[in-house]
C-alpha positions as CSV (number, residue, x, y, z in Angstrom):
1,M,35.8,2.0,-18.5
2,A,35.2,-1.0,-16.2
3,K,37.3,-4.1,-16.6
4,I,35.9,-7.4,-17.9
5,F,37.6,-10.7,-18.2
6,I,37.2,-12.7,-21.5
7,E,39.6,-15.1,-23.1
8,E,41.7,-13.7,-25.9
9,T,40.4,-16.3,-28.3
10,T,36.8,-15.3,-27.5
11,L,37.6,-11.7,-28.1
12,T,39.1,-12.6,-31.5
13,S,36.0,-14.6,-32.4
14,I,33.8,-11.6,-31.4
15,G,36.0,-9.3,-33.5
16,D,35.7,-11.7,-36.4
17,A,31.9,-11.8,-36.1
18,I,31.8,-8.0,-36.1
19,R,34.1,-7.7,-39.1
20,D,32.1,-10.3,-41.0
21,K,28.9,-8.3,-40.3
22,E,30.5,-5.0,-41.2
23,G,32.3,-6.4,-44.3
24,T,35.7,-5.2,-43.0
25,T,39.1,-6.8,-42.2
26,D,40.5,-4.1,-39.9
27,L,41.6,-4.8,-36.3
28,I,39.2,-3.5,-33.7
29,P,40.6,-1.8,-30.6
30,T,38.9,-3.3,-27.5
31,T,37.8,0.2,-26.6
32,E,35.6,0.3,-29.7
33,I,34.0,-3.1,-29.4
34,A,30.9,-1.8,-27.6
35,T,30.3,0.9,-30.1
36,R,30.9,-1.4,-33.1
37,I,28.4,-3.9,-31.6
38,T,25.9,-1.2,-31.0
39,N,26.1,0.0,-34.6
40,L,25.6,-3.4,-36.2
41,P,22.7,-3.5,-38.5
42,S,19.3,-4.7,-37.1
43,G,19.4,-8.4,-36.3
44,G,23.1,-8.1,-35.3
45,G,24.2,-11.7,-34.6
46,S,21.5,-13.7,-36.3
47,D,23.4,-14.5,-39.5
48,V,27.1,-14.4,-38.4
49,D,29.2,-17.1,-36.7
50,V,29.4,-15.8,-33.1
51,P,31.0,-18.2,-30.5
52,E,28.9,-19.7,-27.8
53,I,30.1,-18.4,-24.4
54,V,29.4,-20.5,-21.3
55,L,30.1,-18.7,-18.0
56,T,31.3,-21.3,-15.5
57,G,33.4,-21.6,-12.4
58,N,34.8,-18.3,-11.1
59,C,32.6,-15.8,-12.9
60,S,33.6,-12.8,-10.9
61,N,33.5,-9.6,-13.0
62,Q,32.7,-11.6,-16.2
63,C,29.8,-9.5,-17.4
64,R,30.6,-6.2,-15.9
65,G,30.7,-3.0,-17.8
66,L,29.7,-1.6,-21.2
67,V,31.5,-4.1,-23.6
68,A,30.0,-7.2,-22.1
69,S,26.6,-5.5,-21.9
70,E,26.6,-4.6,-25.6
71,F,27.7,-8.1,-26.6
72,I,24.8,-9.6,-24.6
73,K,22.3,-7.2,-26.0
74,T,23.4,-8.0,-29.5
75,F,23.8,-11.7,-29.1
76,P,21.4,-12.7,-26.3
77,D,21.2,-16.3,-27.3
78,K,25.0,-16.8,-27.3
79,V,25.6,-16.7,-23.6
80,S,24.7,-19.3,-21.0
81,T,25.9,-20.3,-17.5
82,K,26.8,-23.5,-15.8
83,D,28.3,-24.5,-12.4
84,I,29.1,-20.9,-11.3
85,T,31.3,-21.0,-8.1
86,D,31.8,-17.2,-7.6
87,A,29.5,-14.4,-8.9
88,A,31.0,-11.3,-7.2
89,F,30.6,-8.2,-9.4
90,L,29.3,-10.4,-12.2
91,F,27.0,-7.7,-13.7
92,Y,28.6,-4.7,-11.9
93,T,28.0,-1.5,-13.8
94,S,26.2,-3.4,-16.5
95,T,24.0,-1.4,-18.9
96,L,21.5,-4.2,-19.4
97,E,17.8,-3.7,-18.7
98,T,17.2,-7.4,-18.6
99,I,19.6,-10.4,-18.4
100,P,18.5,-12.9,-21.1
101,F,19.8,-16.1,-19.5
102,E,19.4,-17.8,-16.1
103,L,22.2,-18.0,-13.6
104,N,23.1,-21.7,-12.9
105,F,25.3,-22.3,-9.9
106,S,27.5,-25.2,-8.8
107,S,25.7,-27.7,-6.6
108,T,28.9,-28.6,-4.8
109,R,30.0,-25.1,-3.8
110,S,28.9,-23.8,-0.4
111,G,28.6,-20.2,0.5
112,I,29.0,-18.7,-3.0
113,T,30.0,-15.1,-3.1
114,L,27.4,-12.8,-4.6
115,T,28.9,-9.5,-3.5
116,Q,27.7,-6.7,-5.8
117,I,26.5,-9.2,-8.4
118,F,24.1,-6.6,-9.8
119,A,25.5,-3.5,-8.1
120,D,25.4,-0.2,-10.1
121,A,23.6,-1.9,-13.0
122,T,21.7,1.4,-13.3
123,N,19.4,0.3,-16.1
124,L,18.4,-3.1,-14.8
125,K,14.7,-3.5,-14.5
126,S,14.4,-7.3,-13.7
127,I,16.4,-10.0,-12.0
128,P,17.3,-13.2,-13.9
129,K,16.3,-16.6,-12.4
130,I,18.9,-17.9,-10.1
131,N,19.3,-21.7,-9.8
132,G,21.1,-23.9,-7.3
133,C,22.9,-21.2,-5.4
134,S,24.2,-21.8,-1.8
135,A,24.2,-18.2,-0.8
136,G,27.2,-16.7,0.9
137,D,28.3,-13.0,1.0
138,M,25.4,-11.0,-0.5
139,G,26.6,-7.5,0.5
140,N,25.5,-4.7,-1.9
141,M,23.7,-7.3,-4.0
142,F,21.3,-4.8,-5.6
143,S,22.9,-1.5,-4.5
144,G,22.6,1.2,-7.2
145,C,20.0,-0.6,-9.3
146,N,18.2,2.7,-9.9
147,M,15.6,1.3,-12.2
148,L,14.7,-1.9,-10.3
149,R,11.1,-1.6,-9.2
150,E,10.3,-5.0,-7.7
151,I,12.2,-8.0,-6.4
152,P,10.6,-11.3,-7.4
153,E,8.2,-12.6,-4.7
154,D,9.7,-16.1,-4.7
155,I,13.4,-15.0,-4.7
156,A,14.0,-16.5,-1.3
157,D,13.1,-19.9,-2.8
158,W,15.9,-19.6,-5.3
159,F,18.6,-20.0,-2.7
160,D,20.0,-22.6,-0.4
161,W,20.4,-20.7,2.9
162,T,22.2,-23.4,4.9
163,Y,25.5,-21.7,4.8
164,I,24.3,-18.4,6.0
165,D,21.9,-19.8,8.6
166,T,24.7,-21.8,10.2
167,L,27.3,-19.1,10.3
168,T,29.1,-18.2,13.5
169,S,31.5,-15.6,12.1
170,S,30.9,-12.0,11.4
171,Y,33.2,-12.0,8.4
172,S,31.2,-14.2,6.1
173,G,27.8,-13.9,4.6
174,S,27.4,-10.1,4.9
175,R,24.1,-8.8,3.6
176,G,24.5,-5.2,4.3
177,T,23.6,-2.4,1.9
178,M,21.3,-4.8,0.1
179,F,18.9,-2.3,-1.5
180,S,20.8,1.0,-1.0
181,N,20.2,3.5,-3.9
182,C,17.4,1.4,-5.4
183,Y,15.6,4.6,-6.2
184,S,12.6,2.9,-8.0
185,L,12.1,0.0,-5.5
186,R,8.4,-0.1,-4.5
187,S,8.2,-3.6,-2.8
188,F,10.3,-6.6,-1.9
189,P,9.5,-10.0,-0.2
190,M,10.1,-10.0,3.5
191,E,11.2,-13.6,3.4
192,F,14.3,-12.6,1.6
193,L,15.5,-10.8,4.7
194,T,14.9,-13.7,7.1
195,H,18.5,-15.0,6.7
196,G,21.5,-12.9,7.9
197,N,24.7,-12.8,9.8
198,P,24.2,-13.8,13.4
199,V,27.1,-11.7,14.6
200,A,26.1,-8.0,14.7
201,Y,29.3,-6.4,13.6
202,S,28.7,-3.0,12.1
203,S,28.7,-3.2,8.3
204,Y,28.2,-7.0,8.3
205,S,24.7,-6.6,9.7
206,I,21.9,-7.4,7.3
207,Y,20.4,-3.9,8.2
208,Y,23.5,-1.8,7.6
209,M,22.2,0.9,5.1
210,T,19.8,-1.7,3.8
211,F,17.1,0.8,2.5
212,F,19.4,3.8,2.3
213,N,18.0,6.1,-0.5
214,C,15.1,3.7,-1.3
215,R,13.2,6.9,-2.2
216,A,10.0,5.3,-3.7
217,L,9.6,2.5,-1.2
218,D,5.9,2.5,0.0
219,E,6.1,0.5,3.2
220,I,8.1,-2.0,5.3
221,V,5.7,-4.2,7.2
222,G,6.9,-7.0,9.4
223,L,10.6,-6.5,9.1
224,P,12.2,-9.8,10.3
225,F,15.1,-10.4,12.6
226,P,17.5,-13.1,11.5
227,H,19.0,-15.1,14.4
228,L,16.6,-14.1,17.1
229,D,18.8,-15.6,19.8
230,A,21.9,-13.5,18.9
231,T,23.2,-10.8,21.3
232,F,23.6,-7.4,19.6
233,T,25.7,-4.9,21.6
234,S,26.8,-2.6,18.7
235,N,24.4,-0.7,16.6
236,V,23.3,-2.7,13.5
237,W,20.9,0.0,12.2
238,H,23.4,2.4,10.6
239,S,21.5,4.7,8.1
240,T,19.0,1.8,7.5
241,F,16.0,4.0,6.6
242,N,17.7,7.3,5.6
243,N,16.0,9.0,2.7
244,C,13.1,6.5,2.5
245,N,11.2,9.5,1.1
246,R,7.8,7.8,0.5
247,L,7.8,5.4,3.5
248,K,4.3,5.4,5.1
249,N,4.5,2.4,7.3
250,L,7.3,0.7,9.2
251,T,6.7,-2.2,11.5
252,F,8.8,-5.0,12.8
253,A,7.9,-8.7,12.8
254,L,5.8,-10.1,15.6
255,D,6.1,-13.5,17.3
256,P,3.6,-15.6,15.3
257,E,2.8,-17.7,18.4
258,T,1.8,-14.7,20.6
259,N,1.3,-11.9,18.1
260,A,3.4,-9.8,20.4
261,P,6.8,-8.2,19.8
262,Y,9.8,-10.5,19.9
263,V,12.0,-10.6,23.0
264,V,15.6,-10.0,22.0
265,N,19.0,-9.5,23.5
266,W,19.9,-6.1,22.2
267,K,21.5,-3.0,23.6
268,S,23.1,0.2,22.2
269,Q,20.8,0.0,19.1
270,V,19.8,3.3,17.4
271,I,17.0,3.3,14.9
272,D,17.1,6.7,13.3
273,L,14.0,7.9,11.4
274,T,14.8,11.6,11.3
275,T,16.5,11.8,7.8
276,Y,13.7,12.6,5.3
277,V,11.6,9.5,6.1
278,G,8.2,10.0,4.4
279,Y,9.1,13.2,2.5
280,T,11.9,14.7,0.5
281,N,13.7,18.1,0.7
282,S,14.5,17.7,-3.0
283,S,12.3,18.0,-6.1
284,A,9.7,15.8,-7.7
285,S,12.3,14.3,-9.9
286,T,13.5,12.4,-6.8
287,F,10.5,10.0,-7.6
288,T,9.7,10.6,-11.3
289,R,13.0,10.3,-13.1
290,Y,13.5,6.6,-12.7
291,A,11.2,3.6,-13.1
292,S,9.0,3.8,-10.0
293,G,5.8,4.6,-12.0
294,I,5.3,7.7,-9.9
295,T,4.4,10.8,-11.9
296,A,4.7,14.5,-11.1
297,D,0.9,15.0,-10.9
298,K,0.9,12.9,-7.7
299,A,2.7,15.6,-5.7
300,V,1.0,16.8,-2.5
301,T,1.8,20.4,-2.0
302,D,-1.1,21.9,-0.1
303,A,-4.4,21.0,1.6
304,A,-6.3,20.7,-1.6
305,S,-3.8,18.3,-3.2
306,Y,-3.6,16.3,0.0
307,E,-7.3,15.8,0.2
308,A,-7.4,14.8,-3.5
309,L,-4.4,12.4,-3.3
310,K,-4.1,11.0,0.2
311,N,-5.7,7.7,-0.7
312,D,-3.7,7.4,-4.0
313,P,-0.9,4.8,-3.5
314,D,1.4,6.9,-5.7
315,W,1.3,10.2,-3.9
316,F,4.5,11.9,-2.6
317,T,5.5,15.2,-1.0
318,T,8.4,17.6,-0.8
319,N,6.8,19.2,2.3
320,E,7.7,17.9,5.8
321,E,4.2,18.9,7.1
322,Y,2.6,16.4,4.7
323,S,5.1,13.6,5.5
324,R,3.6,10.2,4.7
325,Y,5.3,8.9,7.9
326,N,3.5,10.7,10.7
327,H,2.2,10.3,14.2
328,D,0.1,7.2,13.4
329,S,3.0,5.6,11.6
330,A,5.3,6.2,14.6
331,V,2.8,4.6,17.0
332,A,2.7,1.5,14.8
333,T,6.5,1.3,14.8
334,I,6.7,1.7,18.5
335,N,4.1,-1.0,19.1
336,S,6.0,-3.5,17.1
337,L,9.5,-2.7,18.5
338,P,11.1,-5.8,20.0
339,D,11.2,-6.1,23.7
340,T,14.8,-5.6,25.0
341,S,13.9,-4.9,28.7
342,A,14.8,-8.2,30.2
343,Y,18.2,-8.2,28.6
344,L,18.9,-4.6,29.6
345,A,17.9,-5.3,33.1
346,T,21.0,-7.5,33.5
347,A,23.3,-6.1,30.8
348,G,22.6,-2.4,31.4
349,G,22.4,0.3,28.7
350,T,19.5,1.3,26.5
351,N,18.2,1.4,22.9
352,T,17.0,4.5,21.1
353,I,14.5,5.2,18.4
354,K,14.6,8.7,16.9
355,F,11.7,10.5,15.1
356,K,11.4,13.8,13.2
357,G,8.9,15.4,15.6
358,T,7.4,18.0,13.2
359,A,6.8,15.5,10.4
360,G,3.2,15.0,9.3
361,S,1.6,17.9,11.1
362,L,-0.9,18.6,8.2
363,T,-1.8,14.9,7.6
364,D,-4.7,13.0,9.0
365,G,-2.2,11.0,11.0
366,G,-0.9,14.1,12.7
367,S,2.5,15.3,13.8
368,I,4.9,12.8,15.4
369,N,5.6,15.3,18.2
370,T,2.0,14.7,19.4
371,L,3.0,11.3,20.7
372,T,1.4,10.9,24.1
373,E,3.1,9.9,27.3
374,E,1.2,6.6,27.1
375,E,2.3,5.9,23.5
376,I,5.9,6.7,24.4
377,A,5.6,4.5,27.5
378,V,5.1,1.5,25.3
379,A,8.6,1.9,23.9
380,T,10.0,2.7,27.3
381,A,8.7,-0.5,28.8
382,K,10.5,-2.4,26.1
383,G,13.8,-0.7,26.9
384,W,13.7,2.0,24.2
385,T,14.3,5.7,24.6
386,V,12.2,7.8,22.2
387,T,13.7,11.1,21.0
388,L,12.0,13.8,18.9
389,S,14.0,16.3,16.8
């Protein structure tokens, strides 16, 4: 059972409310609170005296776990927030599908910690409105939200990014593992990833395992680079795209002034697209068991089903030869890769992008291992080594 932190007087009041509704006087062990709340008659808290709970100040861990979730489900109008200064693990392991109140943050606190605020809330299907938050550490923010299908389009506007955008340290403002294990995620606003740690230090990178196990994600188009003037000399792309089993398109942001790839100071970067990108080696339940909206009848298994479904946005495959990410996808990725050649000319070294060569051989886009010398040369000219496995 996950720990939560509630004042003893509040727990007593909750117990009194439950007893009043049940018509009992017995003490209630804290381990039974969730079950007793769940078993309350329909209309749970509407006609009993339940205390108002205002979450304020350091709210780390305050709503995590089953007990808090059951209380919020039963008494959704009894909880509010004000001047939050720390929200780490706030809804960690929550069982809520929705959070029935907005999160109101302190206007005087800079760099508020949001680490794992919604992490492992495996039933969560929507994100509550966030107000007045000066964003700080955001590592694992949505990690493990298995049922979360979309991130609000305007979510970047909910935050004050001044703290993160002016960082010089690698030990503050991590945004790594942002969407890992978001099995149902279909889309997210790119603008949300335009702010990140300027110091590329392994797991503190914004792209450390960011999309790991985002099995239903359709495409990543125009992936931005926070702090374009930063120098990256250790790999920031650890497992970024592993098990993106439905990914069809992956491109990086282009310079809007020239519509050409950005010029960056990178070396020793490894972008690995060999681990089940575009297909899965597992069963259809990889896509159908959560909340992605994908159904088993969208499976491409042979030439007939491919022809019937290839233009359907919900199709998927467990067959490497029908991988959604194929030769044409790889060409688009290569063409958008940032240009690192000038930096490497003075700093030495190289950057690497890895593809699963046999993927997509039975699709219209063709197998990745049919990349031509000219197509590979585009990457080479920008300081990238292309490998096929």
